[in-house]
Residue, then its C-alpha position, 0 to 999 in steps of 0.5 A: m474470538s479470532e484465530r489472530a488474537q495472542p496473548e497480551l504483549g507486556a508494556w515493553g514489548y508493546l513500545r518495541l512494536v510501536l518503534l518497528g511500526a516506525v521502521v517498517g512505515i519507511p520500507a513500505a512507503l518506498l516499496a509503494v512510491a517505487f510501485l506507484v511510479f512504475v505502474h505510473d509510467l508504464e501506462h503512460w507510455l503505453w496509452h500517451d508514447l505508443p501512440h505518438h510513435l504509431d503516428e496517432s494523436s490518440p490510443p487507436w481502436y486495437l489499442v483500446i481492445g489489445l492492451p486490456v486484453s494483454g494485461a488480462c493475459l499477464v493476470a492470467l500468467g500471475r495467477r497460473f505460475l506464480p502463488g498467491d492467485g494474483g492477491h485475496s479475493p475483494l470479497h474479503g475486503f481489507a480484513g482478510k489474512p495477511p499474504l506471504l512473503s511468496y506471495a508478492p511478485g504474483i501481487a504485483l504482476a497481476a496488479i500492474g496488468t491491470l492497472s497499466f493496462g486499462a482496467v478501471l480500479g485504484p492501487d489501494g488493494p495492492l498497495i495494502a498487500l504490499g505494505a503488509v509484505v514489508g512489515i511480515l519481512i520486518t518480523r522475519i528479520a526480527r524474529l518475531g512472533a505470529q502475533e508481532s508479524a500481524v500487528l506489522g504487517n497491518a502497521g506496513s499497510f498503513a504506510a502503503i495507504s497513508a499517501l492515497f488518502g492525504g495523509p495517515i488519519v483517513g487511510g488509518v481509518l480505512m484500514m481500522e478495517g483490517a484491525i477488526g479481526f484482533g477482537a478487544s486488542t484492535i486499539l493496541i494494534l492500530l497504534p504502531g499502525f498509525v506511527a508507520a502511516g505517519v512516517g511512510f506519509l512524510v516519504f511520499v511528501g517528500f517526493g513531492n508530485w515526482g513519478g506522477l505521486d502528487a503527494q500532497a504538502i501539509s499545510f495547516a492554512a487554517c491556523r495563519s492567523t494564529p501566533v503558533c502556526i506550522s506550515a510546510t506548504 
């Protein structure tokens, strides 16, 4: 059994976790929105506006070389002077331990130095880590135990990652890898996560394509010929 496995929660304790999952989904999604918008705007300025100000129609060679090197310097500074080493190793996949609250600045700086400055990587890893930080912060405010902290940290990751995959289901299936460490309790752990992912994705949909998010519309196109049809496009 995993070291994170704890005695089972009672019915009321589990219901509280599900409700807190919905609460976690909102700030986790808002943090993810702020992160994605900042990364998008900085990337646009570095690779489009800056060459334009230099009277270039496309990024010149010295920016193509210099910007990734500058981003690497930011990552190195984050790893050297901020706790958390810029996030967990990719070799651990999504099943690593939840990050500490103090790791958030280093993770964000390393992600910005990578994504905005030209490295070809996705934002899923940083979003998962930052969403987990939000979940852990909620447990600190609510004064919950270690088991609840792990569950809500996972729920925060669910919420932050859901928009990247067009909804909570695909993102939730991906995050099941991170829930494997709970052993036999995995199924119980997933429900607060899916609730957080659903709430978080609604937040993303509300922002539309502002800031380059390009949130997918909720639509049930296949049911348009039936009497009962819901479309939110």
